C-alpha positions, 0 to 999 in steps of 0.5 A, a space after each residue: 253753507 248749504 247749496 239751497 241757501 245760495 240759491 234762494 239768496 240769489 233769488 232775492 234779486 228777482 224779488 227786488 225787480 219791482 215798481 216803486 212808482 210814486 211811493 213816498 214811504 218804505 211801506 208803500 215800496 213794499 206794497 208795490 213790490 208785492 203787487 209787482 211780484 204777483 205779475 212775474 211768472 218767470 225771469 232771466 237775470 245776468 248779474 255780478 256778485 261781489 263778496 267782501 269778507 270784512 274780517 279777512 279783508 278778502 274780496 271776490 267777484 263772479 258773474 252769473 245768470 239766474 233763471 227763475 220761475 214761480 213756486 221756488 224754481 231756480 237755476 243759478 249758473 256761475 263760472 265754477 258751479 251750477 245750482 238748480 232746484 225744482 222747488 223740491 230737490 236742489 242739485 249743486 254741481 261743482 265743476 272744479 270738484 267734479 261733484 254734484 250734491 243733491 239735497 231737499 229744498 227747504 227754507 230756513 232762517 237764512 233763506 230769502 225766497 220771493 215766495 216767502 219774503 213778501 209775507 215776512 217783510 211787514 212783520 219781520 223787517 223794519 223798512 226805511 226809505 233812505 232817499 235817492 242815489 245816482 249810479 251810472 246816470 240813473 237816480 235810484 230809490 234806496 230802501 233798507 230792511 233790518 230784521 226785527 229779530 236781533 239774532 237773525 243771520 241776515 243783519 241788513 239789506 239795501 236795495 237800489 230801485 230805478 223809479 223810471 224803469 221800475 227795475 232793481 239795479 243793485 242789492 247789498 246784503 250783510 250777514 252776522 259773520 260780517 260778510 257783505 254780498 252785493 248783486 249788481 243786475 246787468 240785464 233782466 228779462 221778465 215773463 219769457 215763458 221759461 221752459 220747466 225743463 231748466 229746473 231739472 238738472 241732468 247729471 253729467 257722466 263721470 261726476 261724483 254724486 253725493 245724495 244728502 237726502 
């Protein structure tokens, strides 16, 4: 998987940090998502990522932080790697490999960016309001999005939104390979005037650089 795919996938977390208010249908939830996203200039999110490969019965868990700013600027910091994009270039730094991959940032059929998903959602996904689910004493509203294209790589998404705080607590993604990826938000801060310098990666000395552009 190219580095940019992981970057934009993680940025779906920000998209889901939205208001549900008194919405009664999935379409109303999507509209509230759009309106709320328009007010988000930047965000900092601490999260836990859990990945389950159903065919191999393997599970993995990592903790990380996402810093995001409008116009496709993201910084994802995980335990073993850092992924940064300024909306034009993507840097993916692997600590175990002591290597940085550099590539052009581009959307593809596996990408879920806050900048484009709200445009795609009404025409490319079928939304369903699943109801309420209690997690850690919070009653979440749950919505499911299924692509209209049966050949789409991402098979489904489920989102848990806190109707009291208007913030997302959990996102579950299932892809065509049967991989289930769950993001649990531990903390989120919105509109903190994030410095643009965070979205330009400074390559450490002595690191192997592979430029794919």
